[in-house]
MDTraj code that builds the backbone (N, CA, C; nanometers):
import mdtraj as md
import numpy as np

residues = "MET THR ASN PHE ASP ALA LEU VAL ARG MET ASP SER PRO ILE GLY ARG LEU GLU ILE ILE ALA ARG GLY ASP SER VAL VAL GLY LEU THR ILE GLU CYS ASP GLY GLU LEU PRO HIS ASP SER MET PRO GLU LYS ASN ASN ALA VAL LEU VAL THR ALA THR LYS GLN LEU GLY GLU TYR PHE SER GLY LYS ARG ARG GLU PHE SER VAL PRO VAL SER LEU ALA GLY THR PRO PHE GLN THR ALA VAL TRP ASP ALA LEU ALA ALA ILE PRO PHE GLY ALA VAL ARG SER TYR GLY ASP VAL GLY MET THR THR GLY ARG SER THR GLY GLY ARG ALA VAL GLY GLY ALA VAL GLY ALA ASN PRO VAL PRO ILE ILE ILE PRO CYS HIS ARG VAL LEU ALA SER ASP GLY ARG ILE THR GLY TYR SER GLY GLY ASN GLY ILE PRO THR LYS VAL TRP LEU LEU GLU HIS GLU GLY ILE ALA HIS ARG".split()
xyz = np.array([
    [9.1294, 11.4925, 10.3920],
    [9.2323, 11.4335, 10.3078],
    [9.1898, 11.4451, 10.1618],
    [9.2834, 11.4357, 10.0735],
    [9.2544, 11.4596, 9.9317],
    [9.2192, 11.3306, 9.8586],
    [9.3100, 11.2766, 9.7791],
    [9.2787, 11.1571, 9.7018],
    [9.3075, 11.0286, 9.7792],
    [9.3090, 11.0380, 9.9090],
    [9.3269, 10.9222, 9.9953],
    [9.2466, 10.9468, 10.1221],
    [9.2193, 10.8399, 10.1947],
    [9.1399, 10.8565, 10.3160],
    [9.2087, 10.8034, 10.4413],
    [9.3312, 10.7531, 10.4258],
    [9.4061, 10.7062, 10.5417],
    [9.5546, 10.7301, 10.5168],
    [9.6275, 10.7568, 10.6256],
    [9.7686, 10.7913, 10.6156],
    [9.8392, 10.7479, 10.7431],
    [9.9537, 10.6825, 10.7270],
    [10.0385, 10.6507, 10.8418],
    [10.1832, 10.6803, 10.8058],
    [10.2622, 10.6987, 10.9095],
    [10.4061, 10.7158, 10.8936],
    [10.4746, 10.6098, 10.9782],
    [10.5911, 10.5670, 10.9317],
    [10.6688, 10.4701, 11.0090],
    [10.8168, 10.4979, 10.9895],
    [10.8949, 10.4638, 11.0893],
    [11.0391, 10.4738, 11.0782],
    [11.0921, 10.3529, 11.0025],
    [11.2018, 10.3740, 10.9301],
    [11.2673, 10.2655, 10.8581],
    [11.4165, 10.2963, 10.8514],
    [11.4974, 10.2003, 10.8125],
    [11.6416, 10.2250, 10.8006],
    [11.6783, 10.3277, 10.6930],
    [11.5860, 10.3588, 10.6031],
    [11.6133, 10.4557, 10.4959],
    [11.5413, 10.5885, 10.5210],
    [11.4901, 10.6066, 10.6403],
    [11.4179, 10.7285, 10.6749],
    [11.2716, 10.6980, 10.7011],
    [11.1995, 10.8002, 10.7426],
    [11.0561, 10.7808, 10.7669],
    [10.9851, 10.7506, 10.6359],
    [10.8831, 10.6689, 10.6458],
    [10.7977, 10.6371, 10.5311],
    [10.6590, 10.6915, 10.5590],
    [10.5946, 10.7389, 10.4530],
    [10.4547, 10.7813, 10.4609],
    [10.3783, 10.6932, 10.3639],
    [10.2784, 10.6228, 10.4159],
    [10.1988, 10.5325, 10.3336],
    [10.0561, 10.5838, 10.3356],
    [9.9960, 10.5943, 10.2166],
    [9.8582, 10.6421, 10.2082],
    [9.7723, 10.5357, 10.1412],
    [9.6448, 10.5373, 10.1774],
    [9.5504, 10.4395, 10.1242],
    [9.4202, 10.5076, 10.0887],
    [9.3533, 10.4458, 9.9947],
    [9.2164, 10.4827, 9.9594],
    [9.1376, 10.3533, 9.9695],
    [9.0414, 10.3520, 10.0608],
    [8.9639, 10.2298, 10.0814],
    [9.0530, 10.1182, 10.1312],
    [9.0493, 10.0052, 10.0615],
    [9.1268, 9.8888, 10.1062],
    [9.2521, 9.8650, 10.0233],
    [9.3077, 9.9726, 9.9640],
    [9.4303, 9.9598, 9.8841],
    [9.5301, 10.0697, 9.9171],
    [9.6572, 10.0335, 9.9188],
    [9.7641, 10.1326, 9.9292],
    [9.7729, 10.2034, 9.7942],
    [9.7783, 10.3357, 9.7965],
    [9.7874, 10.4139, 9.6724],
    [9.9156, 10.4966, 9.6643],
    [9.9914, 10.5014, 9.7729],
    [10.1145, 10.5773, 9.7689],
    [10.2065, 10.5436, 9.8841],
    [10.3361, 10.5532, 9.8567],
    [10.4378, 10.5363, 9.9591],
    [10.5482, 10.6356, 9.9263],
    [10.5839, 10.7172, 10.0228],
    [10.6889, 10.8165, 10.0039],
    [10.7974, 10.7928, 10.1071],
    [10.9224, 10.8002, 10.0617],
    [11.0380, 10.7890, 10.1497],
    [11.0843, 10.9307, 10.1827],
    [11.1048, 10.9564, 10.3086],
    [11.1478, 11.0877, 10.3556],
    [11.2680, 11.1389, 10.2756],
    [11.2641, 11.2663, 10.2432],
    [11.3747, 11.3323, 10.1742],
    [11.4059, 11.4610, 10.2497],
    [11.5295, 11.4759, 10.2907],
    [11.5723, 11.5956, 10.3649],
    [11.4839, 11.6218, 10.4865],
    [11.4429, 11.5143, 10.5537],
    [11.3660, 11.5272, 10.6765],
    [11.2187, 11.5577, 10.6590],
    [11.1699, 11.5530, 10.5347],
    [11.0303, 11.5897, 10.5105],
    [10.9546, 11.4816, 10.4352],
    [10.8255, 11.4766, 10.4629],
    [10.7296, 11.3933, 10.3906],
    [10.6195, 11.4847, 10.3379],
    [10.5534, 11.4468, 10.2298],
    [10.4558, 11.5373, 10.1671],
    [10.3407, 11.5820, 10.2565],
    [10.2985, 11.4953, 10.3469],
    [10.1804, 11.5266, 10.4279],
    [10.2136, 11.5351, 10.5761],
    [10.3341, 11.5809, 10.6089],
    [10.3761, 11.5909, 10.7489],
    [10.2799, 11.6733, 10.8335],
    [10.2126, 11.7696, 10.7734],
    [10.1226, 11.8556, 10.8500],
    [9.9873, 11.7899, 10.8784],
    [9.9616, 11.6776, 10.8157],
    [9.8320, 11.6112, 10.8339],
    [9.8395, 11.5072, 10.9449],
    [9.7309, 11.4897, 11.0171],
    [9.7300, 11.3863, 11.1209],
    [9.7215, 11.2471, 11.0578],
    [9.7742, 11.1504, 11.1289],
    [9.7636, 11.0125, 11.0824],
    [9.6209, 10.9636, 11.1018],
    [9.5787, 10.8803, 11.0109],
    [9.4490, 10.8130, 11.0206],
    [9.4706, 10.6733, 10.9638],
    [9.4762, 10.5758, 11.0514],
    [9.5092, 10.4394, 11.0118],
    [9.3851, 10.3657, 10.9624],
    [9.4064, 10.2599, 10.8868],
    [9.2997, 10.1669, 10.8498],
    [9.3606, 10.0277, 10.8365],
    [9.2792, 9.9291, 10.8070],
    [9.3258, 9.7900, 10.8065],
    [9.4368, 9.7652, 10.7045],
    [9.4264, 9.8220, 10.5847],
    [9.5291, 9.7961, 10.4837],
    [9.6613, 9.8601, 10.5233],
    [9.6572, 9.9741, 10.5922],
    [9.7813, 10.0374, 10.6356],
    [9.8441, 9.9622, 10.7527],
    [9.7636, 9.9005, 10.8369],
    [9.8176, 9.8135, 10.9416],
    [9.8953, 9.6994, 10.8765],
    [9.8359, 9.6383, 10.7733],
    [9.9034, 9.5301, 10.7006],
    [10.0292, 9.5803, 10.6314],
    [10.0203, 9.6959, 10.5660],
    [10.1354, 9.7504, 10.4935],
    [10.2520, 9.7787, 10.5881],
    [10.2253, 9.8427, 10.7026],
    [10.3350, 9.8739, 10.7940],
    [10.3952, 9.7459, 10.8533],
    [10.3117, 9.6471, 10.8778],
    [10.3622, 9.5190, 10.9281],
    [10.4534, 9.4546, 10.8240],
    [10.4084, 9.4498, 10.6981],
    [10.4879, 9.3867, 10.5936],
    [10.6163, 9.4645, 10.5654],
    [10.6101, 9.5974, 10.5667],
    [10.7315, 9.6771, 10.5467],
    [10.8298, 9.6550, 10.6619],
    [10.7811, 9.6486, 10.7836],
    [10.8681, 9.6186, 10.8975],
    [10.9357, 9.4835, 10.8824],
    [10.8613, 9.3852, 10.8359],
    [10.9178, 9.2515, 10.8125],
    [11.0225, 9.2554, 10.7008],
    [10.9969, 9.3326, 10.5966],
    [11.0937, 9.3475, 10.4871],
    [11.2241, 9.4071, 10.5402],
    [11.2142, 9.5149, 10.6131],
    [11.3350, 9.5810, 10.6628],
    [11.4106, 9.4960, 10.7642],
    [11.3413, 9.4084, 10.8352],
    [11.4093, 9.3214, 10.9320],
    [11.4616, 9.1931, 10.8674],
    [11.4398, 9.1772, 10.7371],
    [11.4898, 9.0603, 10.6656],
    [11.3997, 8.9389, 10.6714],
    [11.2774, 8.9551, 10.7205],
    [11.1853, 8.8419, 10.7343],
    [11.0862, 8.8295, 10.6190],
    [11.0787, 8.9277, 10.5304],
    [10.9820, 8.9256, 10.4201],
    [11.0545, 8.9546, 10.2906],
    [11.0187, 8.8792, 10.1848],
    [11.0804, 8.8968, 10.0536],
    [10.9818, 8.9429, 9.9472],
    [10.8542, 8.9337, 9.9760],
    [10.7531, 8.9838, 9.8819],
    [10.6354, 9.0380, 9.9605],
    [10.5614, 9.1254, 9.8946],
    [10.4486, 9.1924, 9.9602],
    [10.3177, 9.1377, 9.9059],
    [10.2198, 9.1282, 9.9958],
    [10.0875, 9.0828, 9.9544],
    [9.9802, 9.1863, 9.9850],
    [10.0225, 9.3049, 10.0266],
    [9.9275, 9.4113, 10.0572],
    [9.8652, 9.4604, 9.9258],
    [9.7336, 9.4829, 9.9218],
    [9.6714, 9.5310, 9.7983],
    [9.7121, 9.6741, 9.7662],
    [9.7432, 9.6984, 9.6396],
    [9.7763, 9.8322, 9.5924],
    [9.6831, 9.8675, 9.4770],
    [9.6610, 9.9949, 9.4599],
    [9.5833, 10.0461, 9.3469],
    [9.6657, 10.1578, 9.2854],
    [9.7073, 10.1379, 9.1608],
    [9.7979, 10.2310, 9.0950],
    [9.7268, 10.3040, 8.9827],
    [9.7341, 10.4359, 8.9857],
    [9.6728, 10.5177, 8.8807],
    [9.7833, 10.5705, 8.7898],
    [9.7762, 10.5358, 8.6629],
    [9.8750, 10.5831, 8.5664],
    [9.8279, 10.5524, 8.4258],
    [9.9113, 10.5860, 8.3305],
    [9.8800, 10.5563, 8.1912],
    [9.8897, 10.4053, 8.1693],
    [9.8342, 10.3547, 8.0597],
    [9.8497, 10.2116, 8.0319],
    [9.9969, 10.1686, 8.0261],
    [10.0832, 10.2526, 7.9695],
    [10.2251, 10.2184, 7.9643],
    [10.2853, 10.2149, 8.1040],
    [10.2558, 10.3151, 8.1870],
    [10.3083, 10.3152, 8.3239],
    [10.2629, 10.1918, 8.4005],
    [10.1362, 10.1584, 8.3903],
    [10.0875, 10.0422, 8.4658],
    [10.1501, 9.9128, 8.4147],
    [10.1799, 9.9053, 8.2840],
    [10.2495, 9.7876, 8.2307],
    [10.3905, 9.7790, 8.2895],
    [10.4582, 9.8926, 8.2990],
    [10.5927, 9.8942, 8.3593],
    [10.5832, 9.8553, 8.5060],
    [10.4880, 9.9104, 8.5797],
    [10.4754, 9.8791, 8.7216],
    [10.4421, 9.7319, 8.7427],
    [10.3616, 9.6738, 8.6534],
    [10.3346, 9.5296, 8.6607],
    [10.4638, 9.4500, 8.6408],
    [10.5482, 9.4951, 8.5468],
    [10.6759, 9.4277, 8.5227],
    [10.7665, 9.4396, 8.6456],
    [10.7659, 9.5559, 8.7107],
    [10.8460, 9.5738, 8.8312],
    [10.7989, 9.4802, 8.9419],
    [10.6687, 9.4695, 8.9572],
    [10.6121, 9.3855, 9.0632],
    [10.6517, 9.2392, 9.0468],
    [10.6847, 9.1994, 8.9244],
    [10.7213, 9.0607, 8.8971],
    [10.8697, 9.0314, 8.9219],
    [10.9496, 9.1328, 8.9528],
    [11.0921, 9.1109, 8.9784],
    [11.1073, 9.0564, 9.1201],
    [11.1603, 8.9349, 9.1347],
    [11.1688, 8.8768, 9.2691],
    [11.2764, 8.9417, 9.3566],
    [11.2603, 8.9244, 9.4850],
    [11.3570, 8.9706, 9.5845],
    [11.4961, 8.9228, 9.5448],
    [11.5936, 9.0131, 9.5514],
    [11.7314, 8.9773, 9.5236],
    [11.7681, 8.9691, 9.3765],
    [11.6712, 8.9923, 9.2887],
    [11.6967, 8.9867, 9.1444],
    [11.6977, 9.1280, 9.0885],
    [11.7475, 9.1404, 8.9690],
    [11.7551, 9.2702, 8.9043],
    [11.7151, 9.2547, 8.7578],
    [11.6629, 9.3621, 8.7028],
    [11.6326, 9.3692, 8.5598],
    [11.6907, 9.4995, 8.5086],
    [11.7218, 9.5016, 8.3805],
    [11.7670, 9.6263, 8.3188],
    [11.6445, 9.7020, 8.2686],
    [11.6659, 9.8290, 8.2379],
    [11.5573, 9.9081, 8.1801],
    [11.5124, 9.8449, 8.0488],
    [11.6075, 9.7922, 7.9717],
    [11.5737, 9.7244, 7.8467],
    [11.4896, 9.6000, 7.8694],
    [11.5244, 9.5223, 7.9741],
    [11.4448, 9.4038, 8.0089],
    [11.3006, 9.4432, 8.0384],
    [11.2849, 9.5478, 8.1175],
    [11.1501, 9.5933, 8.1521],
    [11.0785, 9.6410, 8.0262],
    [11.1497, 9.7141, 7.9397],
    [11.0906, 9.7585, 7.8141],
    [11.0427, 9.6426, 7.7281],
    [11.1216, 9.5365, 7.7234],
    [11.0831, 9.4184, 7.6443],
    [10.9495, 9.3605, 7.6929],
    [10.9298, 9.3575, 7.8243],
    [10.8054, 9.2996, 7.8762],
    [10.6845, 9.3864, 7.8456],
    [10.7089, 9.5140, 7.8132],
    [10.5977, 9.6043, 7.7823],
    [10.5838, 9.6279, 7.6323],
    [10.6694, 9.5630, 7.5523],
    [10.6630, 9.5806, 7.4075],
    [10.7373, 9.7027, 7.3568],
    [10.8172, 9.7654, 7.4421],
    [10.8938, 9.8840, 7.4009],
    [11.0415, 9.8614, 7.4309],
    [11.1008, 9.7688, 7.3604],
    [11.2394, 9.7301, 7.3877],
    [11.3378, 9.8446, 7.3669],
    [11.3030, 9.9424, 7.2861],
    [11.3942, 10.0545, 7.2636],
    [11.3492, 10.1798, 7.3386],
    [11.2561, 10.1662, 7.4284],
    [11.2017, 10.2818, 7.5004],
    [11.2637, 10.3026, 7.6357],
    [11.3975, 10.2961, 7.6458],
    [11.4647, 10.3076, 7.7750],
    [11.4295, 10.4330, 7.8508],
    [11.4250, 10.5447, 7.7816],
    [11.3929, 10.6709, 7.8493],
    [11.2488, 10.6690, 7.9010],
    [11.1570, 10.6179, 7.8200],
    [11.0168, 10.6090, 7.8629],
    [11.0027, 10.5124, 7.9797],
    [11.0747, 10.4009, 7.9724],
    [11.0721, 10.3047, 8.0829],
    [11.1267, 10.3706, 8.2089],
    [11.2379, 10.4417, 8.1973],
    [11.2959, 10.5105, 8.3118],
    [11.1994, 10.6096, 8.3733],
    [11.1256, 10.6808, 8.2890],
    [11.0265, 10.7755, 8.3395],
    [10.9155, 10.7063, 8.4164],
    [10.8703, 10.5929, 8.3638],
    [10.7636, 10.5185, 8.4315],
    [10.8144, 10.4566, 8.5616],
    [10.9381, 10.4063, 8.5601],
    [10.9965, 10.3510, 8.6826],
    [11.0043, 10.4607, 8.7887],
    [11.0505, 10.5786, 8.7501],
    [11.0628, 10.6902, 8.8430],
    [10.9305, 10.7423, 8.8935],
    [10.8224, 10.7163, 8.8210],
    [10.6894, 10.7631, 8.8615],
    [10.6145, 10.6608, 8.9469],
    [10.6788, 10.5496, 8.9788],
    [10.6162, 10.4454, 9.0606],
    [10.5644, 10.5070, 9.1911],
    [10.4326, 10.5010, 9.2157],
    [10.3784, 10.5643, 9.3362],
    [10.3960, 10.4827, 9.4642],
    [10.4413, 10.3588, 9.4517],
    [10.4517, 10.2714, 9.5684],
    [10.5884, 10.2013, 9.5687],
    [10.6985, 10.2789, 9.5809],
    [10.8300, 10.2143, 9.5822],
    [10.8429, 10.1169, 9.6991],
    [10.9356, 10.0289, 9.6884],
    [10.9637, 9.9191, 9.7802],
    [10.8599, 9.8094, 9.7619],
    [10.7319, 9.8401, 9.7820],
    [10.6273, 9.7398, 9.7608],
    [10.6255, 9.6980, 9.6136],
    [10.6309, 9.7952, 9.5235],
    [10.6544, 9.7707, 9.3808],
    [10.8027, 9.8052, 9.3619],
    [10.8888, 9.7043, 9.3478],
    [11.0330, 9.7230, 9.3667],
    [11.1078, 9.7882, 9.2502],
    [11.0911, 9.9168, 9.2335],
    [11.1609, 9.9896, 9.1279],
    [11.3114, 9.9962, 9.1534],
    [11.3536, 9.9750, 9.2774],
    [11.4972, 9.9763, 9.3081],
    [11.5705, 9.8587, 9.2448],
    [11.4994, 9.7588, 9.1969],
    [11.5603, 9.6405, 9.1361],
    [11.5894, 9.6579, 8.9872],
    [11.5795, 9.7806, 8.9379],
    [11.6086, 9.8088, 8.7971],
    [11.7399, 9.8857, 8.7892],
    [11.8321, 9.8318, 8.7095],
    [11.9642, 9.8923, 8.6906],
    [11.9927, 9.9056, 8.5417],
    [12.0965, 9.9784, 8.5085],
    [12.1422, 9.9833, 8.3694],
    [12.1891, 9.8428, 8.3298],
    [12.1997, 9.8189, 8.2009],
    [12.2361, 9.6846, 8.1538],
    [12.3736, 9.6401, 8.2024],
    [12.4602, 9.7339, 8.2397],
    [12.5926, 9.6978, 8.2910],
    [12.5967, 9.6946, 8.4438],
    [12.4812, 9.7008, 8.5097],
    [12.4745, 9.6926, 8.6554],
    [12.4922, 9.8246, 8.7277],
    [12.5001, 9.9336, 8.6531],
    [12.5160, 10.0651, 8.7157],
    [12.3828, 10.1173, 8.7691],
    [12.3923, 10.1935, 8.8740],
    [12.2774, 10.2681, 8.9244],
    [12.2746, 10.3989, 8.8465],
    [12.1635, 10.4253, 8.7816],
    [12.1541, 10.5477, 8.7005],
    [12.0698, 10.6547, 8.7679],
    [12.0119, 10.6244, 8.8808],
    [11.9323, 10.7218, 8.9536],
    [11.8278, 10.6531, 9.0383],
    [11.7637, 10.7322, 9.1217],
    [11.6539, 10.6837, 9.2043],
    [11.5782, 10.8049, 9.2542],
    [11.4474, 10.8027, 9.2389],
    [11.3686, 10.9205, 9.2753],
    [11.3156, 10.9158, 9.4184],
    [11.3341, 10.8055, 9.4883],
    [11.2826, 10.7942, 9.6241],
    [11.3809, 10.8394, 9.7294],
    [11.3304, 10.8912, 9.8374],
    [11.4133, 10.9276, 9.9511],
    [11.5254, 11.0230, 9.9152],
    [11.6462, 10.9868, 9.9524],
    [11.7626, 11.0695, 9.9222],
    [11.8339, 11.0236, 9.7956],
    [11.7600, 10.9625, 9.7040],
    [11.8134, 10.9269, 9.5737],
    [11.9003, 10.8024, 9.5768],
    [12.0158, 10.8115, 9.5133],
    [12.1034, 10.6955, 9.4957],
    [12.1415, 10.6297, 9.6291],
    [12.1754, 10.7031, 9.7353],
    [12.2063, 10.6338, 9.8615],
    [12.0897, 10.5470, 9.9123],
    [11.9686, 10.5904, 9.8887],
    [11.8519, 10.5102, 9.9283],
    [11.8469, 10.3824, 9.8456],
    [11.8690, 10.3950, 9.7148],
    [11.8678, 10.2773, 9.6273],
    [11.9807, 10.1818, 9.6645],
    [12.0984, 10.2354, 9.6933],
    [12.2116, 10.1507, 9.7336],
    [12.1743, 10.0699, 9.8578],
    [12.1118, 10.1350, 9.9567],
    [12.0737, 10.0631, 10.0783],
    [11.9778, 9.9489, 10.0443],
    [11.8769, 9.9766, 9.9631],
    [11.7787, 9.8736, 9.9280],
    [11.8434, 9.7584, 9.8521],
    [11.9310, 9.7895, 9.7567],
    [12.0001, 9.6844, 9.6813],
    [12.0870, 9.5998, 9.7732],
    [12.1632, 9.6641, 9.8595],
    [12.2509, 9.5895, 9.9503],
    [12.1706, 9.5087, 10.0510],
    [12.0568, 9.5606, 10.0932],
    [11.9681, 9.4860, 10.1834],
    [11.9239, 9.3547, 10.1191],
    [11.9068, 9.3556, 9.9876],
    [11.8635, 9.2364, 9.9157],
    [11.9803, 9.1564, 9.8589],
    [12.1029, 9.2009, 9.8833],
    [12.2195, 9.1277, 9.8335],
    [12.2395, 9.1414, 9.6830],
    [12.1934, 9.2508, 9.6256],
    [12.2028, 9.2723, 9.4817],
    [12.3322, 9.3477, 9.4501],
    [12.4138, 9.2878, 9.3630],
    [12.5381, 9.3516, 9.3201],
    [12.5041, 9.4691, 9.2277],
    [12.5832, 9.5742, 9.2366],
    [12.5617, 9.6932, 9.1537],
    [12.6926, 9.7674, 9.1387],
    [12.6928, 9.8632, 9.0465],
    [12.8109, 9.9488, 9.0265],
    [12.7709, 10.0943, 9.0390],
])
top = md.Topology()
chain = top.add_chain()
for i, resn in enumerate(residues, 1):
    res = top.add_residue(resn, chain, resSeq=i)
    for name in ("N", "CA", "C"):
        top.add_atom(name, md.element.get_by_symbol(name[0]), res)
traj = md.Trajectory(xyz[None], top)
């Protein structure tokens, strides 16, 4: 394996998920797109943190979990990690605008930069980037899974109104 030492896949209502870990932290989560995952050719190798992650994700999808406590380790620029920290603070069923997220990072006018950092989130769902919408409630995109339909499912699962 490359920059991770454990990998599992699980089925979900939005397609198969691939979760990877390094040591005792989740470092990546990918939602299947067009029937493929990045490491489909690699064998699964589970570890304790991935057992916890798959359990918590299963609980989330079944409506029994609203927040995650699985440890994650995110590698990015200081700005990206500030955005991801802001995303992690958005509670279940709530939404923030790109401008709101920018304000928490000190870049209130950096909507495009915020959008780029949101889209680069390596652990979607666990770090809830789907809870970010345009200031008027519109969905402006989603880089996970099959894009906007995946985001719509996640928003509706949490009862979040959107346009």
